[in-house]
N, C-alpha and C positions, 0 to 999 in steps of 0.2 A: 282331636286334642292337641293344644301348642306344647311343647315342651319350656317350662318355664323355670323349675326351681335351683338351674344351675347359674342361670342368668341375673336373676330377678335385682340381688343385692349390687351387684357389679354395674346394673343400668338405672338404678334409681336416681343415685346421684347423678346420671349425665343428666336424667330426664328433667330434675329439678334444677338444674344448671342453664339448660338450653331452652328449656317452655317460653322463656320471658320472652327472647328473640324472635321467637316464634307465635306468640300469640295471637290469640282469633280478633279480626277488628271487623267490625258493622261493616257491613258493603254501601256502598250508596245509594241511593235511588236510581233508577235512571229507567227512562221509555223507550231505547235504542230497541230495535229489531235485532233480535237473536239471530249471531251472524253462524253459518253452518260449516264448519272446521272439517277436515279430513278425518279427526278422530276425536272421539270423548270415550274418556276414562275414566267410568264412573265406580266408586267401591263404597260397597255398601257394609259398612264398618263395624259390626257391632263389639263393644269395648264395654258392653256392660257386663260385666266379671271380673274372674284375676287377669286378665290381661289389658285390661286398660291402660296401665302404662306405655306395652306397647304398641295401644292404638295411638297415646299423643305421640312415640318414638316415629312412627309410619307415617303422620301427615309430616311431621318436620323432615323426613327424609325428600318427603314428596316435595317439597317447599324448598328443599335445596337445588331442583330442577324448575318446579313449577312449568306451569301451563306456557302457553307460545301462540303464533298465532296460527298454529297447525292443531294443536292439540288443545281439548280441555280437560283438564282433571279435577275433578269433581268427587266429595266426599259426605256421604252422611253417617256420622258418628254419632252412637248414642256409648255415655261413660258409666262406667262402676256408679258414683255420686254424683248425678247433675243429668239436667235434661238434653236428647238428643239436638242435632244443627246440622244444616247441610253446610259446606265448606267448599269455596273454589279457591284452589292452589294456585296461587302466584309464585314465583321464583322472591322467597326471601318472605314470603307472606300467605299468611292462611287467613282468607277471608270468609268473615262468617255469612252467606247469603240469607237463613233465613230459618229461626229457632222455632222447634217442631214440639218442645215442650217430650214427655214421658213417653214414649213409642215400647210396644214391645216389637224387636228386632227378631224374635223366634217365631214370628209370623212371617209367612210368605207374603202375605196380600203389603206388607211396609214393602217390601222389597219390588212388587209391581206398580205400589206405589210412587216409588223412587225412579223407577226407570218413566213412570209418566212426567214425572219433572223436568227432568233429563233432555227427553224431548222436545218437551214445552220451549225450555230454557236455553237449553245447550247442545243445539241438533247439531248430526255428522255425520257425513258419508260411512262414516264404521263407527263401531261400538264394541268397546268391551266392558265388562261389568266383573266385579272383581266384589265375591264375597270372603272375608274377612273375619275369622274367628276362632273358636273350636271345631274340629268334624271329625268324624269317624267313618267314615262310609255309610253303611246302609242301616243301619237297627233300629228299630224300632224301640219303646218304651215299656220292660216289662218286671214284676216286682223282684225275678232275680239277674237282672241282665244290665251289663251296662247301657246307658244310653246312648243310640246311635244315631247320628245323621248333621246337620250343620247347623251353625249360626244359632248358640245356645245363651238364651237371655234370663242370668240370673233373676233381674227382678220379676217378670214373669214364670221363669218354670218352664219354658216353652222352645222350644226349637222348629226348626223345618226339616222335616222327614224326605227320606228318599224319591217317594212318590210324589210328596209336596212339590220337589224341584221340578217335576214333571210340567204339573202347572203353573208356576211361579215362571220358568223359564216360557209356557206357552204365551201365556198374556203381558209378558213384558218382551217377546215380541213383537206383536200385535201392537203396544202402545209404543213401540219404535216405529213400526211399519217395516220393518225386516229382520231376519233373521239377527239375531246375534254373536258379530262377529267371531268373538273369544270371550270365553269366560274363565274365567280366575278362582281356584279355591285355595285362599291365603289361608289353608286350614291342613287339619293333619288328616292322614288315611283315606281321603279321598279321591286318589289316583287307580280306582276299581272299574273294573266293566261293568257292575252294577250302576254303579254312576254315573258314565259316561252314556249307557244305554237311556236311562234317564232323561237324559239333558239333549240327546241327538239328533230328537227332530226340529231342533229348534234353535239350535247354534251351530258355529262350522266347526271350533275348533275349542279345545280344553285343558287348561295347564292344570298341572294339579301335584300332589305328592302322593308315594305309593307308602308313605312312612312317615312317623308324627315329626313335623316343622322342631324345629329350634323357637323360642320364644320371640327371636327376632325378625323371623318370617322371613316376605319376600324382602330384597336390597332396591327398594320405590327409588331412589334416587341413581343408581347402576340402570337397571330396566331402560327411565325413565330418558338419562344422559345418551343412551343407544337406540332410542326409539326414534326411528326416521321416519314422514309423514310418505311416504313413497311406497314405503314396507305394504306387502300382501299382509294378509293375517296371519297366512301360515308362518309366513317370515318372522312376520314378530311375535308369532307363539312359541316359535323356534329360538330368536333372539331371549326370548324372555326364562327359558330354560338354560340357556347359557351363562346370560346374569347372575343369574341364581346359583349356578354351582361355581362361578367365576369368584363371586364373594366368602362363598364358606371353604374354599382353597387357600385361605391366607389373605384374602383380601380384603372388603369393609365389612365382612362379618365375623370375620377371624379363620378360625378351623375348626368344622365339624361336620357331625354327620351328617349326610342329607339326600336326598332322593326329590328327583323334579322330571316329569315330560309334559309332553305334549301329543295332543293325542288329533287326531285329522276322525272327527263326527260322523264323516259322511261315510267310513270305511267302517261303523262298528255294526252294521246289518252285515256285510260278509262277513265279518269277526264270528257272530251269533250264529249265522249260517252253519260256519265251520264247528264251533260249538257243539250246535245242533247235529252235525253228521258224527264227531268222536263220540257226545251221549248216547249215540244207534248203537255205533259201535262197540260199544262200553258193554251198555247192557244186554247186549249178544253174548256175551261169553260170562266167565266167573273171574273179576279182577279186583276185587276188593281191595286182597291182601296187599296186590303189587302197587296198587295208586296208595295205598298208608305206607310201604316202603318209599314209592317216589317224593311223598307228601316230606319225611321225617328227611329227606336232605336237600329239599327245598327252603329258599329263601322264604323269609315269615317275617310278619311286620308287629306291631303293639299286639296287635289282637290276633295268636298265633295260627285262627282259620281263615285272615286274611294272606296271601299269599302268592308269588310270584307267577304269572300264567306262562311266560315262555320258558323259566326256569324249569318248571314241573313239567311240560312237554318234556324237556330236553331229559331230564330226569328217568319219566315213564317210557320213554322211549327203545331202552335197552332190555328192558323189563319184557317187550313183548313182539322182540323181533321174529318171532314163528307165526304172528295173522299180521298178514299184510292189509286187511281193513283197518286194522286200527292203525297201524304205522303209516298206511296212506292219510287215514284221518287226524295223527298229529302232525303232518306236514300241512296238511292246509290249514290248520288251526294256526302254525307257526308261519304260515306265509300270509295268513288274514290280518295276525297280530302285528309282524314286521309294518306290513302297509297302512295298519290304522298310526301306528309308535312314527312320527315324526322324527323326534329328537330325542332323547334319553339321557340326562346326566345324574352322575351319582359323585358323594364325598365324602371323607374321611374325615376324623380324627384325629386321627394315627396316621401318616402318609406311609409306616409297612401294613399297614391294617385294613382294609373297607373292606366291612362286613354287609355291605353291599354291591360289592362289586358284579354278583351274579345277577343282580334285581335289574329285570330289562325296560320297566315302563308300566307295565299295567297288573292291575293285582286282579283276584277272583278268590269267591269263598270258596273254601275248600277245608273243614276241620278234618286233623291226619286220622282221628277216632272216627268221623263220616257219621257222630250225632249232629244232625240237623236241627234248627232252632226253626220254631213252626210261626216265628215272625218271617223269617228269608222267604217263607212258599207267597206272600203277599205280596211281594214284590214286582216291577211291571216287569221287570227282568225275567222273575222266576214264572210267572204267568203266559211271557210268550216267549218262554225259550225250556228245552228239555233239557237244560242243567241239573235243574232240581229234582228232575226225574230221575237221572244218571245219580246224584246224591242219596235219595231214598232206597234206589236199586241197591244199592251200595251198600249201604247200612245195613240192608235185608239182606243181604249175601253174609257180611259180618257176624251178623247175628244169630245166620242159623248155621254158620260155622261151630261156633261159639254151643251151640245146641246140642248141634251135630256129637262133636267132639263130649262133652258133656252127658249126652243120650249113651255115649258107648264105653262110657265107664261108670253106668249107672245114677247118675246125675239127671233128672229129669226137668229141673227149672226151668231151662228154658222149652220145653213142650206146654208146661203149666201157663208158660207166659203166654204161647201162642194159641192156647185155649179160650183164656182169658180176652186178647185180643182180638181171634173171631167172635166170638158171641157178640162183639160190640160193631166189628166187623166183618162179616162173612167172606169181603173176597180181600182180605186182608193178603198185600203182597208177602209177607213176611210168612206169613201161616199157611200156605199156596206154597212157598217154595221149602219150606221145612217139610208138609206132609211127600216134594217131590223125593227129598235127598234122605229122609227117614226110611222110607219105603224100599230103598236103593240099599243100604246100610244093614237095615235090619233083616231083611227077607232076600237081597240078592246075595252079601258080604256076609251077614248072620254075624253081626258086629257085636250084638246087646248080649251082655253078659248073661248068660242063661238063667242065675238065679235072680236075675233083675227082670226077663221078659214079658212073664204074666202081667208086671206093674207097667210097664213098655207098652203090651197090645191092650192093656184098656185102657192108658191115657193116649193113645195112636185113636183108637176109637173112636173119642171122644171128641178131639182135633177135629177129626174128619166129618164128624154127626155139628160139630160146631159151625164149620164153614158149610153145610148144607141148611141151618137152621131155619132162612130166610128164604 
């Protein structure tokens, strides 16, 4: 999502006054062969929602600088009440290139079609693709959760999921005949390991925000002013972050809270390897309580289960100083994450207080109460890493502690729950861990109240039997 409530009223008048000076004008037909420039910056601008006025404003920002002999600036914009069109952005002019009719901008295939159009009509040595819209990380839609993904189209009620980003970027790279040099998501909450993993094989660099963005989003005029054709992809991605932050530190966008970082996607595999090592170390011990304690102190974002990865590692490390395997694993994650983050900036609405000062550039899913949403397990990142296995293990450890503590007070709800789960899944991790812990506290430490021992023995026998039922 983008944060819009605080500035909609202020921008509405400004946009209505300035729109005339940047009105889209039809392009003249030409048979000229497309010239290969150094860069093409193509923005998939989905304003078919409550961000419509900001889409208009951002095209106007682009037109303050516009394309030049080295850089093409092109948008595919779909507005809230009106058909989509492809525009070529020149200095002082938004030139309509093609009417597209009503499009479903929540369909990743439209992004792929746009990239094919760009390759055919605005070829370049390097490509930066922008996805402009609401964003919210990784989640798919369920009946009881917020819809997470990117590029929400209110007309179709559709959006691009995180797994579809993998398909889309693959097909876009194929259409362009090369990897996408930079992908920018001018959206909220997309600066996550899970999102970076989804696009890593088909893009070189990723620029995005860990937190929600203000409605104004990217200062496109500031970015384009400092965009030199000689810049490498890495330099341009880093410049983007600097221009973004400067604009929200009393610059062109005023003063507001913001996060923005640039990620080297070639380093994501190494980061995942380090996260796997960390996950293995955690699963070998009993760290649920310490993880929850560290998460409590860690920078969280609009969805509090999105936490800053490096700040979490910093908070967790002092809690496990006695386990060298875990502290070594933490150090490896820290090194890998810092290698991947090539630039990170945060800004604050108040000069005296920056709530994001400890946000270091990339977020990850780690809910404080360790309640893992089932849709998370469907992500490519989850299927190809051990992070979700670690989360499930930690959740089981948490549930086991609650059940054991209850049993020691004569409360057997946790055991009954484990019996029910084991009947459905005899290999239940929770049931297996619970049997081990209950066996110790009941028959070695003898902590079950004497008056409840017979009932405990009966339930414990039922639990073991349920685990052997199949």
